[in-house]
Z-matrix of the N, CA and C atoms (Angstrom, degrees):
N
C 1 1.446
C 2 1.519 1 109.40
N 3 1.314 2 115.06 1 138.70
C 4 1.463 3 121.10 2 179.48
C 5 1.524 4 110.03 3 -74.05
N 6 1.313 5 115.48 4 156.77
C 7 1.461 6 119.66 5 176.87
C 8 1.520 7 109.63 6 -65.42
N 9 1.315 8 115.95 7 145.56
C 10 1.468 9 121.16 8 -179.56
C 11 1.519 10 110.81 9 -60.35
N 12 1.329 11 116.86 10 -34.07
C 13 1.460 12 119.98 11 -179.30
C 14 1.526 13 111.73 12 -66.97
N 15 1.334 14 117.36 13 -34.78
C 16 1.462 15 120.73 14 178.98
C 17 1.528 16 110.60 15 -70.72
N 18 1.324 17 116.18 16 -38.66
C 19 1.461 18 120.32 17 178.01
C 20 1.526 19 109.52 18 -65.54
N 21 1.333 20 116.48 19 -43.75
C 22 1.468 21 121.35 20 179.91
C 23 1.525 22 110.54 21 -64.28
N 24 1.313 23 117.13 22 -39.52
C 25 1.458 24 121.25 23 179.22
C 26 1.523 25 111.05 24 -63.31
N 27 1.331 26 115.39 25 -39.13
C 28 1.456 27 119.50 26 179.78
C 29 1.525 28 111.41 27 -69.49
N 30 1.320 29 116.93 28 -37.09
C 31 1.469 30 120.59 29 177.04
C 32 1.524 31 109.90 30 -64.22
N 33 1.319 32 116.26 31 -42.60
C 34 1.469 33 121.61 32 178.68
C 35 1.532 34 110.10 33 -62.10
N 36 1.315 35 115.97 34 -41.43
C 37 1.463 36 121.51 35 179.35
C 38 1.528 37 110.79 36 -64.07
N 39 1.337 38 117.08 37 -41.13
C 40 1.468 39 120.91 38 179.06
C 41 1.522 40 111.30 39 -63.33
N 42 1.337 41 116.59 40 -39.33
C 43 1.463 42 120.45 41 177.92
C 44 1.526 43 110.65 42 -63.92
N 45 1.334 44 116.62 43 -40.28
C 46 1.459 45 120.89 44 -179.54
C 47 1.527 46 110.84 45 -67.85
N 48 1.319 47 117.23 46 -36.87
C 49 1.467 48 121.14 47 177.59
C 50 1.520 49 109.75 48 -61.85
N 51 1.341 50 116.38 49 -44.29
C 52 1.459 51 120.60 50 179.88
C 53 1.527 52 111.32 51 -66.77
N 54 1.322 53 116.48 52 -37.65
C 55 1.465 54 121.36 53 -177.87
C 56 1.530 55 112.01 54 -64.40
N 57 1.325 56 117.11 55 -41.38
C 58 1.462 57 121.70 56 -174.92
C 59 1.526 58 113.62 57 -98.83
N 60 1.332 59 118.78 58 6.04
C 61 1.467 60 121.20 59 -175.70
C 62 1.523 61 112.27 60 -61.29
N 63 1.325 62 117.17 61 -45.45
C 64 1.466 63 120.49 62 -177.91
C 65 1.533 64 111.12 63 -67.48
N 66 1.317 65 115.94 64 -44.39
C 67 1.469 66 120.52 65 179.81
C 68 1.529 67 110.79 66 -63.25
N 69 1.340 68 115.61 67 -40.61
C 70 1.462 69 121.11 68 179.16
C 71 1.529 70 110.83 69 -63.29
N 72 1.336 71 117.12 70 -40.70
C 73 1.463 72 121.49 71 179.69
C 74 1.523 73 111.28 72 -65.20
N 75 1.342 74 116.96 73 -40.60
C 76 1.467 75 120.52 74 178.35
C 77 1.528 76 111.49 75 -64.90
N 78 1.323 77 116.67 76 -44.57
C 79 1.461 78 120.60 77 179.79
C 80 1.533 79 111.12 78 -64.98
N 81 1.323 80 115.57 79 -37.80
C 82 1.464 81 119.99 80 179.89
C 83 1.524 82 110.69 81 -67.09
N 84 1.342 83 116.77 82 -40.87
C 85 1.460 84 121.11 83 179.36
C 86 1.523 85 111.28 84 -66.36
N 87 1.333 86 116.45 85 -34.65
C 88 1.464 87 121.00 86 179.54
C 89 1.528 88 111.75 87 -79.03
N 90 1.318 89 117.05 88 -14.94
C 91 1.465 90 120.63 89 -178.80
C 92 1.519 91 112.73 90 77.14
N 93 1.327 92 117.13 91 23.67
C 94 1.467 93 122.26 92 -178.40
C 95 1.528 94 109.69 93 -86.71
N 96 1.318 95 116.91 94 88.73
C 97 1.459 96 121.10 95 -177.81
C 98 1.525 97 112.52 96 -69.91
N 99 1.335 98 116.74 97 -34.65
C 100 1.463 99 118.70 98 178.70
C 101 1.525 100 110.91 99 -67.25
N 102 1.320 101 116.16 100 -36.85
C 103 1.460 102 120.23 101 176.89
C 104 1.520 103 111.91 102 -65.21
N 105 1.335 104 116.03 103 -38.36
C 106 1.461 105 120.37 104 177.18
C 107 1.520 106 111.27 105 -65.09
N 108 1.327 107 116.44 106 -39.29
C 109 1.463 108 119.88 107 -179.72
C 110 1.522 109 111.97 108 -69.76
N 111 1.327 110 116.69 109 -23.14
C 112 1.462 111 120.11 110 -179.88
C 113 1.532 112 111.96 111 -76.99
N 114 1.331 113 116.91 112 -17.58
C 115 1.460 114 120.07 113 178.35
C 116 1.533 115 110.02 114 -69.97
N 117 1.326 116 117.58 115 156.62
C 118 1.470 117 120.14 116 177.38
C 119 1.528 118 111.46 117 -61.24
N 120 1.309 119 116.62 118 146.45
C 121 1.459 120 120.98 119 -178.79
C 122 1.521 121 111.76 120 -62.08
N 123 1.321 122 116.87 121 -38.74
C 124 1.462 123 119.99 122 -177.70
C 125 1.516 124 113.73 123 -74.67
N 126 1.323 125 118.06 124 0.17
C 127 1.461 126 119.99 125 176.83
C 128 1.531 127 111.15 126 -88.36
N 129 1.307 128 117.28 127 -1.57
C 130 1.461 129 121.16 128 178.50
C 131 1.527 130 110.29 129 -79.85
N 132 1.328 131 118.10 130 130.88
C 133 1.471 132 120.40 131 -179.44
C 134 1.525 133 113.47 132 -62.99
N 135 1.311 134 117.89 133 -22.46
C 136 1.462 135 119.68 134 -179.79
C 137 1.526 136 111.98 135 -71.75
N 138 1.320 137 117.90 136 -10.12
C 139 1.462 138 121.25 137 177.24
C 140 1.524 139 112.39 138 -87.01
N 141 1.335 140 116.56 139 -5.63
C 142 1.465 141 120.72 140 178.81
C 143 1.521 142 109.42 141 -66.90
N 144 1.331 143 116.98 142 136.44
C 145 1.456 144 122.35 143 179.02
C 146 1.520 145 108.85 144 -120.34
N 147 1.325 146 116.42 145 123.77
C 148 1.460 147 120.04 146 176.53
C 149 1.521 148 108.83 147 -69.84
N 150 1.336 149 115.98 148 129.32
C 151 1.450 150 121.05 149 179.86
C 152 1.519 151 110.34 150 -131.71
N 153 1.313 152 115.10 151 152.51
C 154 1.448 153 122.10 152 176.60
C 155 1.528 154 109.42 153 -59.43
N 156 1.324 155 116.82 154 132.41
C 157 1.463 156 120.97 155 -178.93
C 158 1.520 157 112.09 156 -69.62
N 159 1.324 158 117.42 157 -22.69
C 160 1.463 159 120.28 158 -176.01
C 161 1.526 160 112.60 159 -88.49
N 162 1.319 161 117.43 160 -48.03
C 163 1.464 162 118.51 161 -175.61
C 164 1.526 163 114.44 162 -127.52
N 165 1.328 164 118.51 163 1.55
C 166 1.458 165 120.94 164 174.30
C 167 1.514 166 115.26 165 82.24
N 168 1.319 167 117.96 166 11.19
C 169 1.465 168 120.91 167 -179.54
C 170 1.526 169 109.90 168 -63.30
N 171 1.361 170 117.41 169 127.11
C 172 1.464 171 119.95 170 -175.85
C 173 1.529 172 114.60 171 -84.50
N 174 1.320 173 117.33 172 -19.93
C 175 1.468 174 119.70 173 -176.38
C 176 1.516 175 111.25 174 -105.73
N 177 1.311 176 115.87 175 155.56
C 178 1.454 177 121.03 176 179.23
C 179 1.516 178 112.39 177 68.69
N 180 1.325 179 116.86 178 32.48
C 181 1.460 180 122.16 179 -177.18
C 182 1.514 181 110.04 180 -78.34
N 183 1.326 182 116.55 181 130.60
C 184 1.462 183 121.72 182 176.80
C 185 1.520 184 107.33 183 -103.75
N 186 1.316 185 115.50 184 107.42
C 187 1.464 186 122.22 185 -172.25
C 188 1.533 187 112.54 186 -59.59
N 189 1.308 188 116.19 187 -39.42
C 190 1.468 189 120.13 188 -176.50
C 191 1.528 190 112.57 189 -62.59
N 192 1.326 191 116.56 190 -32.34
C 193 1.458 192 120.61 191 -176.41
C 194 1.526 193 112.80 192 -107.55
N 195 1.315 194 118.80 193 -17.35
C 196 1.456 195 122.34 194 178.49
C 197 1.515 196 114.01 195 77.45
N 198 1.344 197 116.22 196 16.48
C 199 1.462 198 120.02 197 178.97
C 200 1.525 199 109.18 198 -132.54
N 201 1.324 200 115.88 199 167.95
C 202 1.457 201 120.23 200 -179.65
C 203 1.527 202 110.34 201 -80.15
N 204 1.301 203 115.98 202 167.50
C 205 1.464 204 121.86 203 -177.80
C 206 1.523 205 111.70 204 -62.50
N 207 1.327 206 116.25 205 -33.24
C 208 1.462 207 120.48 206 -178.50
C 209 1.527 208 110.48 207 -68.88
N 210 1.330 209 116.51 208 -49.24
C 211 1.461 210 120.09 209 178.29
C 212 1.526 211 111.12 210 -66.71
N 213 1.333 212 116.76 211 -33.88
C 214 1.461 213 120.36 212 177.21
C 215 1.520 214 110.38 213 -60.84
N 216 1.316 215 116.55 214 -45.38
C 217 1.468 216 121.00 215 -178.14
C 218 1.526 217 111.06 216 -64.02
N 219 1.338 218 116.59 217 -42.25
C 220 1.464 219 120.26 218 179.26
C 221 1.528 220 110.93 219 -63.91
N 222 1.327 221 116.29 220 -47.30
C 223 1.466 222 120.88 221 -178.90
C 224 1.532 223 111.35 222 -65.71
N 225 1.333 224 117.07 223 -40.65
C 226 1.462 225 120.80 224 -179.57
C 227 1.527 226 110.95 225 -66.22
N 228 1.327 227 116.82 226 -38.72
C 229 1.465 228 120.29 227 179.77
C 230 1.523 229 111.60 228 -65.65
N 231 1.329 230 116.05 229 -34.35
C 232 1.463 231 120.51 230 179.32
C 233 1.525 232 112.20 231 -82.86
N 234 1.349 233 116.70 232 -9.47
C 235 1.457 234 120.84 233 -180.00
C 236 1.516 235 113.11 234 79.77
N 237 1.324 236 117.28 235 25.20
C 238 1.467 237 121.67 236 -176.94
C 239 1.524 238 113.56 237 -90.42
N 240 1.341 239 117.64 238 -4.84
C 241 1.463 240 121.41 239 177.64
C 242 1.528 241 107.69 240 -107.71
N 243 1.331 242 117.95 241 116.82
C 244 1.464 243 120.54 242 -177.45
C 245 1.530 244 111.83 243 -62.53
N 246 1.327 245 115.63 244 134.37
C 247 1.464 246 121.16 245 176.37
C 248 1.503 247 114.43 246 85.54
N 249 1.326 248 118.83 247 -2.54
C 250 1.462 249 121.78 248 -178.93
C 251 1.531 250 108.24 249 -110.19
N 252 1.321 251 115.81 250 124.12
C 253 1.456 252 120.60 251 176.09
C 254 1.517 253 109.21 252 -128.45
N 255 1.316 254 115.96 253 151.17
C 256 1.450 255 120.95 254 176.94
C 257 1.521 256 108.12 255 -73.82
N 258 1.303 257 116.10 256 129.39
C 259 1.462 258 119.14 257 -177.68
C 260 1.520 259 110.80 258 -80.06
N 261 1.295 260 115.80 259 148.43
C 262 1.461 261 121.92 260 174.75
C 263 1.518 262 107.95 261 -147.55
N 264 1.318 263 116.71 262 145.41
C 265 1.458 264 120.21 263 179.54
C 266 1.498 265 111.36 264 -147.85
């Protein structure tokens, strides 16, 4: 599990990205590079980090399900993810 402070920091960053998205798009369309540089660093969408929705794990994130590989395996084994079954042959 990720530290609570890292999860909180990422949530704060996501809010800032949403807050400055419109302003960033206008500055980008106008070609105002100095205006873009004046915006906060954390308002850049490239700073967004995909994290597991359950425990905040930053690595092994499965985009389709929104959880990490570890939680995916546990949930799939228990049959808690619709349409996912453990293969056997």
